[in-house]
SEVEXPA-333388 format. One record per residue: y, x, z of N, C-alpha, C in turn. Coordinates in steps of 0.05 Angstrom, whole numbers, padded with zeros to 5 digits, always signed. Each point is the difference from the previous one (the first is absolute). Layout:
YXZYXZYXZ/...
% end
This chain:
+00636-00413+00601-00002-00001+00035-00033+00009+00011/-00014+00007+00016-00015+00008+00006-00027-00019+00023/-00025-00001+00005-00002-00011+00013+00007-00015+00036/+00020+00036-00004+00001+00005+00042+00032-00024+00001/+00006+00009-00015+00028+00003-00020+00009-00030+00011/-00006-00037-00001+00002-00015-00001-00017-00013-00028/+00019-00037+00004-00036-00005-00015+00010-00005-00026/-00017+00004-00017+00005-00002-00029-00028-00016-00013/+00018-00013-00021-00016-00019-00022-00015+00020-00009/-00026-00017+00002-00025+00009-00015-00021-00026-00021/+00017-00013-00001-00022-00021-00020+00018-00036+00009/+00000-00005-00030+00006-00033+00006-00011-00011+00010/-00007-00025+00014-00012-00011+00015-00029-00019-00010/+00019-00008-00020-00016-00006-00026-00016+00000-00017/+00009+00036+00012-00025+00011-00017-00023+00015+00013/+00004+00000+00023-00033-00005+00013-00006-00021+00004/-00014-00026-00007-00029-00018+00008-00011+00011+00027/-00014-00034-00002-00018+00008+00027-00022+00004-00007/-00015+00034+00017-00025+00005-00015+00005+00024-00022/+00018+00012+00010+00014+00020-00029+00015+00026+00016/-00005+00020-00023+00013+00018+00021+00014+00023-00038/+00016+00016+00008+00018+00019-00013+00008+00014+00005/-00009+00021-00006+00027+00038+00005+00022-00009-00008/+00013+00027+00026+00030+00003-00017-00002+00029+00016/+00023+00009-00010+00015+00029+00018+00020+00002+00003/+00010+00012+00015+00039-00009+00012-00011+00046+00015/+00014-00002-00019+00005+00030+00007-00011+00026+00002/-00021-00019-00013-00027+00007-00006-00018+00001+00011/+00018-00009+00020-00033+00000+00020-00015-00040-00007/-00037+00010-00007-00008-00013-00022-00005-00033+00033/+00008-00023-00018-00014-00030+00034-00013-00008-00026/-00011-00015+00017-00002-00033+00000-00001-00027+00011/+00008-00021-00028+00012-00017+00014-00025-00027-00018/-00004-00023+00039-00016-00015-00016+00009-00020+00024/-00020-00018-00008+00000-00036+00010-00016-00003+00014/-00019-00010+00017-00015+00003+00022-00003-00045-00020/-00025-00004-00003+00001-00035-00004+00011-00024+00027/+00020+00017+00016+00009-00020+00023+00035-00009-00020/-00001+00033-00020+00022-00005-00008+00026+00019+00007/-00012+00022+00022+00009+00021+00019+00006+00019-00017/+00018+00030-00006-00004+00019-00015-00001+00019+00015/-00013+00031-00012+00013+00011+00018-00001+00025-00008/+00004+00022-00001+00006+00021-00003-00002+00030+00014/-00016+00009-00027-00022+00025+00018+00011+00027-00013/-00014+00021+00009-00001+00027-00018-00025-00009-00016/+00004+00005-00027-00015-00003-00022-00035+00019+00008/-00010+00005+00011-00019+00019-00008-00024-00003+00025/-00016-00010+00004-00031-00012+00013+00006+00038+00020/-00015-00007+00020-00012+00031+00015-00026+00011+00001/+00003-00009-00008-00038+00002-00017-00003+00023-00020/+00006-00006-00022+00001+00012-00024+00030+00007-00013/+00020-00021+00007+00022+00015-00008+00008-00035-00031/-00026-00008-00001+00002-00020-00018+00033-00016+00005/+00012-00006-00020+00029-00011-00007-00016-00036+00020/+00017-00016+00012-00011-00014+00017+00011-00041-00033/+00017+00011-00016+00015-00014-00004-00021-00003-00024/-00026+00023-00001-00024-00021-00021-00018-00013+00006/+00010+00000+00031-00031-00013+00017+00008-00039-00014/-00001-00010+00008-00009-00026+00016+00002-00012+00024/+00007-00026+00001+00010-00023+00033-00017-00017-00009/-00008+00010+00037-00025-00029+00001+00005-00013+00025/+00009-00020+00006+00023-00017+00006+00013+00025+00020/+00000-00003+00032+00019+00026+00004+00003+00033+00003/-00019+00000-00018-00010+00028-00007+00009+00010-00022/+00009+00025-00005-00008+00013-00026-00019+00026-00001/-00015-00003-00024-00021+00011-00004+00001+00023-00014/-00009+00036+00001+00001+00024-00016-00018-00019-00018/+00014+00013-00035-00025-00008-00011-00020+00024-00004/+00005+00020+00014-00018+00027-00012-00025-00008+00022/+00002+00001+00032-00030-00008+00008-00003-00031+00020/+00022-00015+00003+00002-00019-00006+00006-00014+00036/+00028+00030+00009+00001-00006+00032+00019-00006-00001/+00002-00012+00017+00014-00035+00015+00015-00007+00017/+00027+00008-00007+00025-00003+00030+00007-00032-00003/+00012+00009+00029+00011-00031+00009+00037+00001-00009/+00016-00021+00014+00025+00004-00009+00013+00031+00004/-00012-00003+00037+00011+00023+00004-00009+00039+00003/-00017-00013-00025-00007+00025-00022-00015+00016+00019/-00026-00005+00021-00014+00004+00006-00029-00012-00012/-00012+00017-00001-00026+00011-00026-00025-00012+00030/-00009-00035-00019-00012-00012+00013-00032-00014+00000/-00002+00024-00024-00032-00009-00015-00001+00032-00027/-00018+00003+00006-00015+00018-00015-00033-00004-00004/+00006-00018-00036-00022-00009-00013-00030+00016+00009/-00005+00023-00009-00015+00021-00008-00012-00007+00037/+00011-00006+00011-00004+00009+00034+00016-00029+00017/-00016-00024-00003+00020-00022-00003-00004-00005+00038/-00014+00012+00015-00016+00003+00028+00025+00006+00012/+00008+00024-00007+00020+00024+00013+00024-00013+00010/-00002+00015+00020+00028-00013+00007+00036+00026+00000/+00006-00015-00012+00012+00027-00016+00015+00007+00019/+00019+00032-00005+00013+00007+00023+00025-00012+00000/+00011-00001+00020+00038-00009-00011+00023+00026-00002/-00012+00029-00011-00005+00016-00003+00015-00013-00044/-00025-00014-00011+00012-00010-00031+00013-00014-00004/+00029+00013-00008+00014-00028+00001+00022+00016-00021/+00008-00021-00011+00018+00006-00034+00039-00011+00020/+00011+00028-00010+00021+00005+00010+00011-00030-00009/+00033-00015+00019+00004-00023-00002+00036+00000-00003/+00000-00010-00011+00045-00002-00003+00002-00043+00005/+00023+00003+00018+00003-00018+00001+00006-00022-00021/+00005-00022-00001+00015-00020-00021-00001-00022+00003/+00016-00023-00013+00023-00012-00004+00000-00006-00027/+00002-00040+00000+00023-00010-00038+00007-00006+00007/+00027-00001+00002+00026-00014+00009+00009+00007-00043/+00014-00018-00011+00009-00006-00027-00015-00003-00026/-00025-00004+00015-00028-00006-00030-00005+00038+00003/+00016+00016+00014-00022+00027-00002-00016+00009+00024/-00018+00015-00009-00019+00018+00022+00014+00018+00014/+00024+00002+00025+00008+00024+00001-00023+00027+00014/-00006+00028+00015-00004+00013+00014+00014+00025+00013/-00013+00009+00011+00008+00020+00031-00006+00007+00011/+00004+00030+00010-00016+00003+00025+00008+00002+00022/+00028-00005-00009+00028-00001+00017+00009-00025+00027/-00019+00012+00019+00000-00044+00005+00028-00005+00020/+00022+00021-00006+00029-00015+00020+00019+00007-00029/-00002-00009-00029+00013-00010-00020-00005-00022+00001/+00020-00014-00020+00010-00029-00010+00008-00003-00022/-00016-00017-00021+00002-00013-00013+00030-00015-00011/-00006+00007-00019+00038-00002-00026+00000-00033+00008/+00015-00010+00007+00025-00026-00002+00004-00006-00026/-00025-00029-00002+00027+00006-00032+00009-00031+00000/+00004-00008+00028+00021-00018+00017-00013-00033-00006/-00021+00003-00017-00025-00040-00003-00013+00014+00012/-00018-00028+00014-00024-00007-00004-00017-00024-00026/+00008-00010-00013-00004-00005-00019-00035+00002-00017/+00003-00018-00015-00018-00004-00020+00001+00036-00017/-00024+00008-00013+00004+00022-00010-00016-00003-00037/+00014+00010-00020-00008+00006-00033-00004+00018-00001/-00033+00005-00001-00007+00040-00005+00012-00001-00032/+00028+00026-00005-00003+00000-00031-00033+00020-00015/-00002+00036+00023-00003+00021-00013-00008+00021+00019/-00016+00015-00008+00008+00027+00008-00001+00018-00020/+00020+00020+00003-00001+00014-00026+00001+00024+00007/-00020+00015-00017+00001+00022+00007+00014+00039-00021/+00013+00012+00015+00033+00003-00010-00019+00041-00013/+00006+00004-00011-00005+00045+00004+00032+00009+00003/+00019-00006+00015+00014+00011+00004+00005-00004+00044/+00020+00024+00009+00000-00002+00028+00012-00034+00010/-00013+00011+00028+00007-00030+00008+00029+00001-00008/+00022+00019+00010+00038-00008+00003+00001+00002-00026/-00012+00016-00012+00012-00010-00029-00005-00031-00008/-00023-00021+00007-00005-00023-00007+00021-00022+00027/+00005+00010+00021+00015-00020+00016+00014+00003-00009/+00014+00033-00022+00034-00002-00007+00001-00021-00031/-00026-00002-00003+00007-00019-00023+00002-00031+00000/-00013+00008+00019+00001-00039+00019+00032-00010+00006/+00003+00025+00015+00021-00015+00016+00034+00003-00022/+00000+00027-00025+00010-00013-00020-00007-00018-00014/-00013-00012+00001-00014-00032-00016+00006-00021+00020/+00026+00012+00030-00004-00014+00008-00005-00016+00036/-00008+00006+00004-00027+00013+00017+00017+00008+00025/+00003-00013+00021-00001+00011+00028-00010-00008+00021/-00009+00039+00009-00025+00005+00024+00005-00009+00016/-00032+00000+00009+00012-00024+00039-00005+00024+00010/-00021+00027-00005-00012+00013+00005-00016+00029-00020/-00006+00025+00014-00021+00015-00021-00003-00017-00027/-00025-00007+00020-00015-00013-00015+00008-00033-00018/+00017-00016+00009+00011-00025-00016+00024-00010-00013/-00003-00007-00014+00028-00021+00009+00002-00026-00037/+00018-00018-00005+00000-00017-00003+00020-00004-00009/-00004-00015-00022+00018-00001-00022-00002-00022-00019/+00033-00021-00008+00006-00026-00005-00004-00005-00035/-00006-00002-00007+00000-00003-00029-00002-00026+00002/+00025-00014-00022+00008-00031+00005-00004-00019+00023/-00012-00011+00000-00010-00013+00018-00023+00001+00029/-00010+00027-00011-00028+00010+00009+00000+00023+00012/-00013+00005+00019+00001+00032+00024-00024+00003-00015/+00007+00019+00012-00025+00004+00004+00001+00032+00003/-00028+00009+00028-00003+00019+00016-00016+00015-00005/+00006+00031-00006-00019+00022-00006-00017+00014+00010/-00011+00008+00011-00015+00025+00013-00016+00020-00010/+00010+00026+00005+00004+00034-00008-00032+00009+00008/-00007+00016-00022-00034+00015+00016+00017+00027-00021/+00000+00016+00015-00014+00028+00006-00027+00010-00005/-00006+00003-00026-00035+00001-00003+00005+00039-00002/+00006+00009-00017+00008+00038-00004+00019-00004+00000/+00018+00036-00003+00031+00004-00005+00009-00016-00028/-00026-00002-00007+00017-00013-00034+00000-00020-00003/-00020-00005+00009-00012-00039-00010+00001-00026+00026/+00012-00019-00001+00009-00009+00009-00012-00033+00001/-00011-00025+00010-00002-00029-00001+00011-00018+00011/+00014-00021-00010+00030-00017+00002-00019-00027-00005/+00004-00015+00024-00023-00029+00014+00038-00020+00008/-00012-00017-00027+00027-00008-00002-00006-00048-00003/+00013-00003+00021-00011-00025+00011+00035-00024-00014/-00001-00026-00001+00024-00020+00001+00000-00006+00021/+00028-00002+00031-00015-00004+00006+00012-00038-00008/-00021-00015+00015+00016-00031-00025-00036-00013-00001/+00005-00041+00003-00033+00004-00007-00018+00002-00030/-00019+00009+00009-00021-00005-00034+00004-00029-00006/+00011-00022+00007+00006-00019-00011+00029+00002-00020/+00016+00015-00003+00012+00005-00009+00004+00027-00026/-00015+00014+00020+00003+00032-00015-00017+00000-00015/-00028+00000+00002-00030-00001-00005-00007+00001-00036/+00003+00011-00007-00015+00006-00036+00034+00009-00017/+00017-00021-00016+00018+00022-00013+00013+00029+00019/+00012-00020+00016+00021+00013+00025-00018+00035+00012/-00024-00005+00006-00023+00021+00005-00004+00029-00027/-00008-00027-00032+00009+00017-00020+00030+00014-00005/+00013-00002+00006+00031+00001-00010+00019+00032+00018/-00013-00004+00035+00007+00017+00013-00030+00023-00007/-00011+00002+00005-00030+00015-00011+00015+00023-00038/+00010-00021-00011+00017+00025-00028+00012+00003+00013/+00018-00002+00012+00031+00012+00018-00007+00032+00018/-00026-00008+00006-00008+00018+00014-00009+00025-00012/-00016-00015-00030-00017+00026-00008+00026+00006-00020/+00019-00004-00012+00021+00003-00009+00015+00024+00014/+00006-00003+00024+00016+00023+00021-00026+00017-00003/-00029+00004-00004-00017+00018+00009+00001+00012-00026/+00000-00005-00014+00003+00003-00028+00017+00023-00011/+00031-00012+00012+00021+00019+00000+00002+00020+00014/-00018-00002+00025+00006+00018+00017-00022+00024+00000/-00015+00002-00018-00018+00006-00010+00011+00027-00021/+00006-00026-00023+00011+00024-00023+00021+00004-00001/+00024-00016+00024+00020+00020+00005+00013+00001-00034/-00010-00024-00005+00022-00016-00029+00031-00004-00007/-00008-00008+00026+00035-00027+00001-00003+00000+00035/+00025-00006+00005+00002+00001+00019-00009-00025+00025/-00008-00002+00016-00023-00019+00001+00022-00019+00020/+00031-00002+00004+00000-00016+00007+00026-00031-00022/-00009+00016-00018+00001-00012-00024-00022-00018-00014/-00030+00008+00017-00023-00027+00003+00008-00025+00008/-00001-00031-00014-00006-00011+00030-00016-00030-00029/
% end
């Protein structure tokens, strides 16, 4: 799913700490996911308007993110507010990084360019235990099919949930290119119960699906 078609999961909330950033790709579009020091997550185009340097290579200072190349600083709306080489300059309003909408739900950071789209509904507002983000060298449709064959019920084009024993997993799907995808996995349940051994178990379960899918050595439905 492209950014103008609906909400796309792009990172586990736990993987983007306050004051950090990371690059990601959605259908070939490079984005930066960053969290300001107040804990709010932001998703932008991963390009400084000055010389095109990736913003994900930069650094976060308070509620600003600065480009690594020349230190130009941008506020949470994407507007450039400070140019170190010209500290007294009133920065033109035209110097701005394109931004996307972002929300956090089910322990995942989501983004979209479509204001009218709705996030998938997993039917719970309880605690979340993160498992892992998995990167797969197969098309998104093949990846979703593999998880469906392993017991997942689709909730939307980009999400589903699967009951494994007594544990309910929520899974978000991100197409990075025509032939590659990312899968973001959490347990719908308290870390007090699921952290540790169960996180490791389901991370290994997902890795087994990835290996079977990429190698096409065994039917993915047999991986458990």
